[in-house]
N, C-alpha and C positions, 0 to 999 in steps of 0.2 A: 425586752430590754432596749431602751433608747440609747442614742449616741452619748448622752451625758453620763448615763450609768456605766456604759462600756469604758468611757474615758476615765471615770472614777476608779474602776477596777484596774485599768492599766497603770494609773498612778500608784495604786496600792501595791501592785506587782513590782513596779520600779522601786518603791521604798523597800520592799523585801529583798530585792536583788542587791540594793546598796548596802543594806545591813549585813547580808550574807557575805558580800565581797569583803567588807571590813573585818568580819569575823574570820573569814578564810585567810586573809592577809596576816592577821594577828597570829593565827595558828602556824602559818608558814614561817613567820619570824621565830616562833618558839622551836619549830622543827629544825630550822637552819642553825639555831644556836646549839641544839643538841648535836647535830652533825659536825659542827665546827669543833665543839668540845671533844668529840670522839675521834675525829679523823683529821682535823685541820682544814677540811674542805667544806665551804659553805654551800656549794651547789651540787646538784645531782643531775648530771647530763642525761641520764636514762629516764628521768622522771616523766618528762613530757610525752615521750612516745608511749609509755605504759598507760598514762592517764588518758590520752586521746584514744588509744585503742579500746580501753574499757568503756569510756563514755560513748563512743561510736557504736559499740555492740549493744549498749543499753538504750540508745536513742530510738524512740518510736515516732518521732516527728510531731508536728509538721516542720520543725527546724531541720534543715538538711545537714548531713554530717560535715560537709565542707564549711558551712557557716559555723557549726559547733566548734570545729577545730580552729578556725580563725579567731573566734571569740576567746576560747580558752588559751590559745597561744598568747594573746594580749594580756589575759588575766595573769598567766604565769610570768610573763615578762615584767608586768607592773609590780608583782610581789617581790621579784628578785632585786629590785632597785630601791626598796623602801628605806633600807639602812645605809646603803652605799651604792654608787653607780656600778652597773655591770658594763665593763669596757670590752668591746669586741673589735679586734684589729682585722682588717680584710684587705685583700689585694684591690687597690683602688684604681681610679677615683670613684666617687659616688655614681650610682646608677648602673655600674657594671653588673654582669650576671653574678659575680662573686658577692657583691653588695646585696643583691636580691636573695641569694641563697642564705646569706647570714641573717637577713630579716625573717626568712621563713623559719629559721631555727630559734632565734632569740626574740622575735617580736619587735614592736615599735618603741618600747621603753628603754631598751639598751642604748648605750652610747657607742656609736660606730665610728671607728677611727681609720680612715683610708691610709694605706701604706703604698709607697711607690714601687715596691718590688716584693716578690715572694720571700726573699731573704729578710726584708724588714718586718714582715708578718711574723716569721719565726723568732726573730730577735725581740720583738715587742712582747711576745708570750714568755720567752726564755728569761728576759730581764725584768719580768713582773710589771711591765708597763700596760699589759692587757690581761684580762681574765681568760680570754679565748682568742683564737685566731681562726680565720677561714681562708682556705686556699684551694684552687682547683687541682685535681690530680689526674683525671682522665676524661676524655670525651668519646662517646660511642662512635663518632665518625672519624676523628683525627687522632685518637690514641692517647698515649700517656703524656702528661705534662712533666717533662724530665727535670726541670728546675726544682719542682716540689720533691721529687724522689731524691735528687742529689743532696738536698738540704738535710735529710734525715741522717746522713752518714755521720756528721759531726755535731748535730744538735741534740739537746737533752729533752726537747718537748715530746709529748705523747699525742697520739690520736685518740680522742675520747668519743668521737661520733663521726658519722658520714651523712652527707645530704646528696640525694639523687634528684636533679632538677631538670625538667624538660626545658630545652633551650629553643626559643623561637626568635628568629631574626626578622627585621623589618627594613624596608627601603625607605629612608627618611629624607626629606628635602623641603626647600622652599619652592622648588619648581612645581609647576602645575601638572606637567606630564613627564614621562620618562625621556621623551625626545629632547627635552631642554637640558638634560644632565650632561656635563662635560667631564666630570671626575667623580670617583667614588672612594670614600675613605672607610677603612675598618681595620680591625685587628687581623693579623695573618691567619689565625685559626678560623676566624669567621669567614674569610674568603675561601678557605678550604672547605668549610661546611656548606657554602653556597655556590660552589664552583660550577655545577651544571646549570643551576638557575641563571647565573650570570651569563654563561655562554649562550643560553637560549634567548634571554631577554635583552641583554646589554653587552653583546660580544665585542664591540669596538671601543667601549668606554675605558679609559685608563683606571687602574686600581692602585691606590696609594695606601701602603701599610702604615699604621700608626700604633701607638702603644696600648690603646684600649678602645672599646666601643664608645666610651664617654668622650674621649678626645676626638673620635671621628664625628660624633654628633656636634661637639663644640665647634670644630672647624667648619662643618656643614652650615651651622647657624650663621656664620659670618661670610659665607661665600654664596652668592645667589645662584650659581650654576652647578653647585656641588650637591652630592648625595652622600648618605652614610648608611651602612648596614649596622643596625644597633637595636636596642630593646625599645619596647613601647614606653617604658619609664623614661628613657632618654628623650623620646619624642615630646613627652609632657614637659620635661625640665627645660628643653631648649626651644620649645614652641615650634616644632617642626611638623609638617604634614606627613602622614603615612601613605606613601604611594603604592606599596605592596606589602602584604603580610605573609608571614611564614615562608620566607625565602630560602630556608634550609632545604637541602636536597633530600633529607630523610625525615619523615614526620615523627619518628621515634628518636630524634636527636636528643641525647641526654648527656649532661656533664655531671661527673661525680666530684663532690667537694669534701675535703676533710676538715674537721673541727679540731684545732690544736689546743692542748692544755698542758699544765704541769702535773696533772694527776692521772693515775691509772684508772681505767674503767672497771666497774664491778660487773660480774656475770649477770645476764638477764635470761639466759636460756635460748636466745636467738642472736648469736654474736658472730663477729668477724675479727680476725687477727691479721695485722700487717707486720711484716718482718723483712729483713734482708740478710743475706749470707754471702761469704766469699769462699769459693771452692779451693780445695787443695789441687795442686798442679799434677794431675795424673789422669790416665785414661779412664773414662767411664765415671768421672767424679760427679757430673750433673745427674746422670741416671741414678747413681747410688744415693744422691741427696734427695731426689724426688720420690724414690721408691718407698720410704717410710710413710709418706702421705697416703699412697695407694694401699699399703699393707694395713694401715689403721683406719681406712675408709674415710679419710678427711678430704673434702672437696676443695680443690684449688680454684679460686675465682679470678686470679690475676697473676701474671708473671712478666717481668720486664728486666732486661739486663742493662747495666750502665757501666761504662769504664771507670775504674777506681781513681784515675788521675794520680795515683801514687806509684804505680808500677805498670810498665807497659804490658799490654795483653792480659791484665788482671781485671776481672769484672765483679761487680756486685749484682746479685740476683734479688730483685724485690718480688715478694710473694704475698698475696692475700689468700686466706683460707677460712672456711667456716669453722667456728669453734672459738672458745676462750682459753687463754693461756693457763687458767687455773684448772682446766679439765685434765684428768689423768692421762687420757689418750694423747692429748696435745703435748703434755710434758714428756711422754714416752717418745713421741716423734722428735721433739727438740733434742732429747738426749742422743738419739740415733743420728740426728742431723749433725750434731757436734763432732761425731766421729769422722765425718767426711769433709768437714769445712774448717778453714782457718779461723773463721769469725762468724758469729751468729748474733743478731741483735733484734729484739722485739721492739717494734715501733709503737704498738698499742693494741689492746683488745677493746672492742666497743660494740654497741648494738647495731645489728644489720639494718640498714635503712629500707624504707618502702621504695617502690619502683620510681615514684616521682614525689617531689615536694610541692 
């Protein structure tokens, strides 16, 4: 077979792919209409993870699974916006890690709306200005993002998905060498994640905290002797050179993001539930509240306390555990928990994310 014949077969394959994409999109529109008629919700947040897992298991190559997932994520994203835009609010500005996490979940066809604060992301979803919102909730190095946790106390939004994303920081600058740098900009959490690297390589350079890694890169782009700790995406946007890659102190540096929605998630068989509760003021209250999880063999994956701000020395306890709120054993735990707490609120049940996005 010569090159001309091979090219002819490639063209025929492309024609088949195009026809099948349009056929698939038409079917997705019909399915979406059925779901909307049944539940009022056009979208299925769990669909992508199930589809990609199934196709990855079937794939025999030579297409790599990473390529397969990237292609189908864009196919899904494109099908979602055929009839109406899919609007995703995120903690901005653009090129932040939250923006990247949102794109890994919703693809390139969604309309991404940066928000100046975590509060604004919650309000955009709660007021129906966005279909979904994406906010950070914890980092494997620096711990919980307390602003996100505090917002759930008075908000009506739900968690419908989570994203675990590997976070890699880079030293960006117009300087040709590190010795020319006079100041470094970045977000406070990024400085915390790169603390030891900075002490080893740039111990005398002043560190200036800014609101985001994007702002850090923007400032750096306008100052010839400045540097920023930010993403590779920010380097491309602001035309900065990468002087050092992977400056984070721990190679398994992960940030967990939550996807916010107005809808409850359906069970998938591999789920996580987020909730919080307020204890009664008596000896052993925390022990009594956690004991039902042990008794019913439910694994806790996260626990964090936050002051209630309504009464001195009163705390909310935020908990994540494996399981879905619809499961009988989870309902039994919640019933027992209610006996020991002043207040219990389920934030959401959603599919458990893979280790990295």
